[in-house]
Structures are given as C-alpha cells and as structure tokens.
N, C-alpha and C positions, 0 to 999 in steps of 0.2 A: 503494500499500500504506499502511495506517495505520501511524503510528509510525516510518516509514523517515525518515532524514535527507534533507533537501532537498539537491539538488546545490549545492555552493558556488558562489556568484556572485563575480565579480571583486571586488566591494565587500566581501564577507565574507572573502575571502582578504586584502584589505588590512588588515581589522580584526585578523585573526589575526596577521598580520605585526607590527602596532603592539603587540598584547599580548606577542608573543614578545620584541620589542625591550624593552619595559617590564619584562617578567620577567627579562631578563638584567641590567638595571639594578638591579632590586630585589634579585636574588641577590647581585649585587657589594655592594650596600649591606648586606645581611644578613651577608655574610661580614665585611665591615669591622666591623660592630657586634660580632660575636662575637670578633673579633680584639682588641677594646678591653676585654674582660673579663679579670679577674685569673685566673680559671679556664680550663682548657682545655675547650672545649665544641664539639663538632661540629655541623654544621648538623643532622644527623639527630637527635642528642641534644636539641638545642634545640627541634626539632619535636615530640619526644616531650614536653618540658616544656610546650610550647603546648598540646598535646592534653590533657594531665593538667590544666592550669589551666583549659582551656575546658570540658571534659567531666567533670572530677572523677575520683574513683578509678575504676580500670579493672582488669579481668582482663587479663593479658598477652595473651591471644588477641584480646581486643577492641581493646587498644592496637595490636596488630599490624595488625588490620583497618583502623583509622584511619590508620595509617602506611603502609599497603599494602606490608608486608614479612612475612616468615614468622614465625610464633610463636617460632621459635628465635632468629632475628635479634632480635626485640623482647626476648626474654628475656636475650640477652647484653647488649643496650644497657642494659637495666634493672639488670643486675648492675653495670655500670660506673657508672650513675647513682646506684645505692645506695652504692658505695664512695666516690663524691664527696660523698655526704650530700645529693644532690639530691632523691632519691625514696626512699620507704620501702615495704617489703613488710609486709603485715598480712592477717589473715584476714578474710574477709566476716563482718559481723555477722549476716547472715541465714543463711549456710550456711558453717560453719567449715571445710568441705573446700576452699572456694575461696580461693585466694591473691589479693590485690588489690595494685595498686601505686598510690601517690598521691604527689602533689607535696608535698615537705617544705619547711620555711621557707627553707633554703639554696637549693634549687632555685627557689623563687619569688623570692628576692632576685637570683639570677643572671638569671632571665627579666626581672625588672623593670629591671635594669642594662642588659641588652642592648636592651630596648625603649626605654629612655631615651636611649641612643645612637642608636637608629634615628630617634626623634622629632626629635632634633636634625638629623640628616642630612636627614630628609624635609623638615622645616621650612625648612632652608636652600634646598632645591631648590624648594619650593613659593613661596618668596619672590621667585623670578624670574618667576612667573606672574601674570597679572592675576587679580582677584577672580573673575571670570567663568571663566577657565580652571580656577582652583582648584575652583569649584563643579562644573563639568562633570566634571573629573577625579574629584571625590569621588562623584558620582552614578553615573558609569560603573564605578568600583572596587566601589562598594557593590553594584551589580547583579551584577558578575562574581563577587565574593565569595560572594554568595548562591547564585548558579548553581553555584558550586564546592563549596557546602556548609560554608563557613567560618562559625564562630560569632563574632558581633561581640564585641569586648573587654567591652563593658558588660553583656553576658549571661553572662559567666563567673561561676562559683561564687565565693564569698568566699575571701579568702587563708587558707591553712591556718594552724592554731594550733600 
C-alpha cells in the first residue's frame, strides 16, 4: 500500500532508542537552563515563546496548533505570559476582529537568556566529542529537526522592537 509505514527493522528500533535517550538528556538540559532564569518559566511557556520567535505573531488557535494543545490551554498560557510581560495581545492589522499574540522584548530576553545557558551546556558536552563526532551529531540533528518541522534559529524573524 502506498504511503504505509514500512515495518520497523531492528536497526530503526536502535535509532529510535538512541533518539529517545538523547531526548531525555536534552529535556534535562532544557529544564536546567530554565531553572537558571530569574523568571519562573515552564517548559510549555518556553516552547510558546520559541514558536512565537520562530513563526512571528500568531492567533491563539494557530499557536495552539503549533504547540499541539487545545486553544483554551494556549489562551490560559498566553494570559500568564502576558502577565509576565513576555507576550502581548494585539489586533490583526488586516482584520481587526482577530486577536494576535506576539513575543515582547521581555519574552525575547528570557528566551535569549535560556538559550545562552543551553549553549554553554551543549558546548561543554560537545567538547568531549571528536570533531568528526560533532559533525555527525550536527548532521543527524539537522535532518531530524527538519523531519520534525522545526525552524532553524537563523530563519527566525527579527527581534521584536
């Protein structure tokens, strides 16, 4: 049947196991980087800031789709982020009936601060690998990120003013 997934081979199971292991390590790293922030920011809130930084202003329903949560959950999360000064609500320029949320300066600062902490942690871990291992890891992660639909940092819109 066209489009059906192929049965998993032992080799692909091994790859999935390695990705799961790496994911656990990266989630731990992510949690530690958020703990280093002066602000209280949950992993879900951080992810919302990432989506807004990467994709620009969003309707709450669209943000919910990107986060794979219900619109009401995304709305409550945005309420908390607005109170913290990390995002702002505003009317769409093209349709004043539509309310948008966008990353604010403080949200960008928190995102940059957490990213800087992660960079240090990742650099420390990578320093234990050979140059060849680092390149192989980068190539594999780049391919996996694309397959998962993640937008590379260098393609994010400019910092909000």
